[in-house]
C-alpha positions in Angstrom: 91.2 78.5 184.5 94.4 77.9 182.5 97.6 77.9 184.4 100.9 78.6 182.5 103.8 76.6 183.8 106.4 78.1 181.4 108.6 79.1 184.3 108.6 75.5 185.7 109.7 74.1 182.3 112.4 76.8 181.9 113.8 76.0 185.3 113.9 72.3 184.5 115.8 73.0 181.3 118.0 75.7 183.1 117.0 78.2 180.5 116.6 81.9 181.0 113.9 84.1 179.6 116.5 85.8 177.4 117.8 82.5 176.0 114.3 81.2 175.3 113.4 84.5 173.6 116.4 84.3 171.3 115.9 80.6 170.5 112.1 80.9 169.9 112.2 84.3 168.1 109.7 86.0 170.4 110.3 89.2 172.4 111.2 88.9 176.1 108.2 91.2 176.8 105.8 88.8 175.0 107.3 85.7 176.7 107.0 87.5 180.1 103.3 88.1 179.5 102.8 84.5 178.7 104.9 83.3 181.6 103.0 85.4 184.1 99.7 84.1 182.8 98.5 87.5 181.6 98.3 86.5 178.0 94.7 86.3 176.6 95.8 83.9 173.7 98.7 82.1 172.4 99.3 81.1 168.7 99.9 77.4 168.0 103.0 78.4 166.1 104.4 80.1 169.3 103.4 77.1 171.4 105.1 74.8 168.9 108.3 76.8 168.9 108.4 76.9 172.7 107.8 73.2 173.0 110.5 72.5 170.4 113.1 74.5 172.2 112.2 73.2 175.7 111.7 69.6 174.4 108.3 69.3 176.0 104.6 69.0 175.1 101.9 71.7 175.4 100.5 69.9 178.5 103.8 70.5 180.2 103.3 74.2 179.8 99.5 74.6 180.0 97.4 73.2 182.8 93.6 73.4 183.3 92.2 73.9 186.8 88.4 74.4 187.4 87.6 77.8 188.8 87.8 77.9 192.6 90.7 75.5 192.9 
């Protein structure tokens, strides 16, 4: 299972969903889907933009946990 920790990184950077949306160029609705873990896929270009704005790496946002944990 892939866990999305976007909300954790946003909190660490004290950044709102609206601000991240504006700076990354992605709609609030799409970021919200990603943040809640409901996204089925994410483009590398989107992940790159998010990491650039939040000054982090993909591993800070995406975490793998084996099923059942």
